[in-house]
N, C-alpha and C positions, 0 to 999 in steps of 0.2 A: 502706638507702641514703640515704633522706630524712633520717634522723637525723645521718648523717655529713655531708650536705651543709649541714644547718642548723647544726651545730656549726662547721663552717668558716667560714660567714657570721658567726657570733656572734663567733668568735675574731678573724677579720679586723677586724670592726667594733670590738671591744674595743681593739685595737691602735691603731686610727685612723691617724694620720699616721706612726706608727712601723712600719707594715707596709710591707714592700718584697718584691719578688721576688728581689732580690740580697741577699747577706748583708752588711749594713752597719749602722752605728749613726748616730744623729743627735746633733749637738751639744746637749747639755742633756738627753739621753735619761734616763729613769729606768726602774726596774723596774716593769713592770706587774703588779699582784696582784689585779686586778679580774676579774669575770666567770669565765670558764673557767680563767683563770690563777691563780685561788685554789687550784685543785686540782692541776693539771699544768703543766709549763713549756712543752710544745708541744702544745696542744689542736688546733691546725690540722693538724698531722701525725697526731694520734690520729684526726681527723675523716676525712682522707684514707684512712687504713687501715680505718676503720670503713665508709666508702663501698665501698671494694673488697670488703670481707668481706660487705656487703649484696648486692653484685653477685653474689658467688659463691652466696649463698643463693637469690637471685632466679633465677638461671639453673640451679640444682639440678643442677649438673655439677661433679664433683670436679676435673676438669681445669682448671676456671676458678681454682682455688686457685693455679695457677702464675702467674696474672696479678697476684698479690699480691706474689710474690717479689721482682720487680725494684724496684717502688716501695719496699717495705720495706728493701732494701739501700740504695737512694738516700737515703731518709729517715734511716736510721741514720748514714750519712755526713754528711749535711747537719746533723744534730743536733750532732755532734762539732764540726764547723766553726762553727756558730752559737754554740755554748757557749763555744768558745775566744775568739771576737770579743767576746762579751757579758762574759766575765770580764775581758777586757783593758780594755774600755771602761767597764764599770760596776763593776768590782772587788768590794770586800766586800759591797756591796749585793746583787750578783747571787749570790755565793758564799753568803750567808745565805739568800737565796731558794731556791737549790739544796738547802740542808740540810733544807728543810721541804716540798718539793714532789717529786713524782715526774715523770719525763719525759713518759710518754704515758698511763698508766692510774693514776688515783688510788689511792694506798695499795698499789700492786703493782709497776709498772715505771716 
């Protein structure tokens, strides 16, 4: 859980002023490829899933796995929405970035 929480703070800190709770872009925004964004496009969401996974392990109860289902569905939807907005706003730069990074897990997904 601690690793997930730490990764989330690192991802948010790396985005700086570009981090928002709503899906939008800023004028003059560029593609961020520093920090955890070197390896994955959505490290903040990876961190949330890692935190929930850690919670499942900490509670040592298979039923807690159900608690990760709804956040995973919501995150999958939000990723699609975010990527559409970023492609629209950042165009080819974001498309190139998508070509060499995975969404959530480096080299896998």
